[in-house]
C-alpha positions in Angstrom: 0.3 -0.3 0.3 1.5 3.7 -0.8 1.8 5.9 2.2 0.7 9.7 1.7 3.4 11.6 0.6 4.0 15.9 0.1 6.0 16.3 -3.1 6.1 19.9 -2.7 7.4 19.3 1.4 9.7 17.0 0.1 11.2 18.3 -3.1 10.8 22.2 -2.4 13.8 23.8 -1.3 13.9 27.6 -0.4 15.7 29.7 -2.1 15.7 33.2 -1.1 12.0 34.3 -2.0 12.1 31.5 -4.6 10.9 27.5 -4.3 12.8 25.5 -6.7 11.5 21.6 -7.0 14.6 19.2 -7.1 13.8 17.3 -10.2 16.5 14.3 -9.3 14.1 14.0 -5.8 10.7 13.8 -7.5 12.1 11.7 -10.8 12.7 9.0 -7.8 9.2 9.7 -6.3 7.5 9.0 -9.4 9.4 6.2 -10.6 8.7 4.7 -6.6 5.2 5.4 -7.1 4.8 3.5 -10.2 6.4 0.5 -8.6 3.8 0.6 -5.9 0.9 1.6 -8.1 2.0 -1.5 -10.0 3.5 -3.6 -7.5 6.7 -3.6 -9.3 5.2 -6.0 -12.0 7.2 -5.5 -15.7 4.8 -4.0 -18.4 2.7 -2.5 -16.5 2.0 1.1 -18.3 0.5 4.1 -15.7 -0.8 7.6 -16.8 1.5 10.5 -15.7 -2.0 12.0 -15.1 -2.8 9.3 -12.8 0.7 9.9 -11.1 -0.1 13.6 -11.0 -3.1 13.1 -9.1 -1.5 10.5 -6.7 1.3 12.6 -6.1 -0.7 15.9 -6.1 1.7 17.7 -8.5 0.6 20.5 -9.8 4.1 22.1 -11.6 3.4 20.5 -14.7 7.2 21.6 -15.8 9.1 20.2 -13.6 6.8 17.1 -13.7 8.0 16.4 -17.5 11.3 17.2 -16.0 11.5 15.3 -13.6 10.2 11.9 -16.5 12.5 12.8 -18.6 15.7 12.3 -16.1 14.1 9.1 -15.1 14.0 7.8 -18.7 17.4 9.8 -19.0 18.3 7.0 -16.2 16.3 4.4 -17.7 14.4 4.1 -15.0 11.3 4.5 -17.1 9.9 3.9 -20.1 7.2 6.5 -21.6 4.7 5.8 -24.5 1.6 8.4 -25.2 1.5 9.8 -21.4 1.8 6.8 -20.0 4.8 5.4 -18.2 6.7 2.0 -17.0 9.1 0.6 -14.8 11.8 -0.4 -16.9 14.5 -3.0 -15.1 16.8 -0.6 -13.7 13.4 1.4 -12.1 12.6 -1.3 -10.3 15.6 -1.3 -8.3 14.8 2.4 -7.6 14.9 2.9 -4.0 
């Protein structure tokens, strides 16, 4: 079962009068959430919109960058607005 997580609190860094999201941490959070959602089973696709709802992600630009980081790290595969874990992604903690 997935635990309640507040990605805004965990990923925001205060930099003076503005806040930046740590996209690397968000990429890992998205990857772990897909693992939780699919039970870690290979070949299970999850809509990005579903993940955004589960995690209450409001920053579409940061989410897109974080997904790209996870794809570049070969943790996730992306196709048509859906994501799935790769073998390497199933071991991200």
